N, C-alpha and C positions, 0 to 999 in steps of 0.2 A: 495228652497231646492234642494239638489243634486239628480238628477235622476239616479237610479240604473238600469243598462242595463242588458241584459240577460246573459252576460258572467259571471257576479257575481252570478246569480241564478244557472248557470251550475256548478260554483265552489262550491257553497253551496251543491249541490247534491253530488258531488265527495267527499267532506270532510265528509258529514254526512252519506254517504251510509253505513259505517260500524258501526254507532252509533245508536243503538236502546236501549230502556230503559230496563235495566236488571230486573226491578221488575215485568215484565210481563212474563207469562208462554208461552213457544213455544212448539209445539207438532210436532215431526218428522213425515214425511210422508213416508210410504212404498209404493212401486209401485203396489203390489198386495196382495190379501188375507187380507186386512185391514178390521177392523170393520166398518160397515156402520154408517155414522153420518149424522145428519141433518145439512143443510146449510140454514141459515137465513140472507136475505138481506132486511133490513127494513129502511125506511126513513119517516120523517115527515118534511115538508117544510113550508115556510111562504106564500105559495099560495094555494088556495082552491083546493081540489082534489089532493094535493101532498103527501098524506099519503099512503104508499104502503108497503106491506110485501110479499116477495117472499120466498116460502119454498120448498126446494128440498132435495135430499139425495145424498150422495156420492156414487160413483161406483168404482168397482175394475178397475185396470189399463187396463185389457184386454176386458172390456165391451165397448159398443158403446157409442157415444158422446151425445146421446139424453138426454135431461134433465129429471131427475127422480122426477117429481113433487110430492108434498105431499098434499093431500086433507084431509078435515075433522078436521083441527086444530082449536083450539079456540084461537083467536088472539084479544088482546085489547091493547089500549094505554091510558095513563092518564097524566095529568099535575100536579098531586098531589091533585087537587080539583075535576076536572071533568074527566070522563073516557068515552071511546067509544069502542064498539065491531066492528071489521072490518069484512066485508062480503067477502066470497070467490066468486069472480066475474069471475074467470077462474081457471082451475086446478092449485093449488099451489099458486094462486095470491089472496091476501087479501087486500081490499081497503076500503077507506071511502071518499065519495065525499065532505063532509062537514067539516072534521077535519082540522083546520087551525092553524099552529104553530105561535108562537109569540117570537121574539128575547128576550133573557134573561130568558127564561122559561126552566126548566128541565123536560124532558119527560121520561116516563117510558113505557117499552115494556114488555108484558107478552105473551108467546106462550105456549099453552098446547097441546101436541101431545100424546095421550094415557096417560101413566104414566110419560112421560117426560115433564119437565117444563124448559123453557128457558126464562130468563129475562135479561134486559139491561136498562141503563139510558144514556141520552145524553142531553147536554145543548145547546140550539140554540144561537149562538153568534149574535151580532149586525150586521146589514147589512153594508157592505163596498162597496161603489159604484164603479161599472165598468164604467170608464169614456168613453172609446172608444175601438173599435176593428178595426183593419186594417191589411193589408197584407204588409209585407216588404220582400225584397229579400236579400239573403246572399249566398256567395260562400262557399260551404261545399264540401270538398273532390273533388274539381275541377269542381263542378256542381252548377249552380245558382238554389237555392231552394226558394220557397215561403213559408213564415212562418206566421201563424196566431199570431198576437201581441196584447196584452191587455195593456191598460194604467189604472192605478188605484193608489190612495193614501192610503198608509198604515197609520192607526192612531198611534200616538206616545204614548209610555209607556204602551201598552197593547199587550200581546202575541196574534198573529193572525195566523190562519191556513186556507189555501186555497186549494181547489181542482178545477181543470178545466176539462171540458168534451168537446171534439172536435168532430164536425160532418162535413163531407164533402159530399155535395149533399145528405143530410139527412141520411147518413150512419155514424154510430158512430165509431170513431176510438178507437181501443181497448187499446191503450197505456194510462198509468195512469200518470197524472200530478198532483202531490201533493207538496205543498211548505208551508214553514213557514216564519216568519219575523225575525228570530233570528239575522241575519246580516243586515237587511234592515228596522228596526223599524223606523217608522215615516218618511219614504221617499216616494217620487213619483217613481213609478215603471213602466217600459216598459218591459213586460215579453212576450217572443216569445216561442211558443210551438214547440219544435223540435221533429218531428216525425222520429222514427228510422225505416229505411227501408233497404232492401237488394237488391232487383231487381230494375233495372233502370226504369222499367215501373210499379213500384208498384202503385196500385190504391190509396194508402194512401197519396201519394204526391198530394199537392195542385197544380192545373193547372189553367191557364187563363180561366175564365168563370165559374169556380166552385163556388157553393154557400157554403160559410163557416160559420158555426154557432158555437158559443162558449157559454157554460154555466159556470158561475162563482159561485161556492159554497163556502160559509164561514162555517167552521166546528169547532168543539171543538178539543182538543188535542188528545183525544183517537181515534177519527175517522181519524185524520191526521196520527197517528201512524199505524193504520190498513193499510191505502192505501200506505203510504211510504214503510212499510215493505213488502206489497204485490208487489209493484213495484221492490223493490230490489230482491225479490225472483224470479220474472218473468224474470228479466234481468241478473240474476246470480251475482249481485253486493254484495250479503251478504258475510261476512267474514267466515261464517260457511261452513264447507266442506259438511254438510248434508242439503238438502233442508228442510225448516221448514214452517209451516203454518204461515200466517200473524198474528200479535198481535191483538186479538179480544177484544172487550168490552162486549161480550156476557157472561152471567153466565149460566152454564149448559153444557151438552155434545153436543155442536154444534159449527160449524164454521160460520164465517160471521161477520156482524156488524149491529149496529143500529145508524143511523145518523140523528140528528135534525140540519137542516142547512137552511140558506137563499139561494135563487137562483135567478140569473139574466140571461138573454139571450141577445146576440146581433148577428147580421148576416151581412155579407158583401159579395159582389161578387168579386172574385179575378181578378185583372187587368191583 
């Protein structure tokens, strides 16, 4: 099969950057004086201990950047047959050490904060194997840069959605890497993660001797839309003149997402 290189992936991002699904509601953000809203970041994975819900609250533009955690919520997850209550193990952090997700299963989230109820559903896709992780070099704007590169085979005939999380020396890179297989269905893929930096000595750049780790997540379409729209908003790639919140799969007066996904990790030392 033909191997699809990263240039096509980059073209996909450029082509799709203005295309979000019109059936979803987007909420404009004002810089100050806004009504405070809850932010829910919830995941269930195919590994034990991978279920976690973080709950916080938005702040006005002129407030400090500390996280406004929300304690005392009632948080539960179910698979339609079984359910479990998550315990608050740190301020605003709710976890379950035993809840293990299974591919093909739809999971349901329920969060109760006082009179406010927030719900969501997410279906965990099948695992798609990450074959290898390595570092390759590319000349970018006159400078050789080291790029974390992942090889994997996309299954034919099934829509697939991917998210990658990059760590350099155990420090998470904040940039969002979200892709689909609309133009690469059924192909072998070599995907390089391009880190956008400004300063020449930016610590996000991979250097010789750095320990590079990548997490590969397979997500459903709704979660992909959330992170894709969030990335567009963060980079200013949206066609809208007014910044907007990312497309969420949560129901209720809250921002954020609920993601049921598989997860894999590989690590390499940069040459």
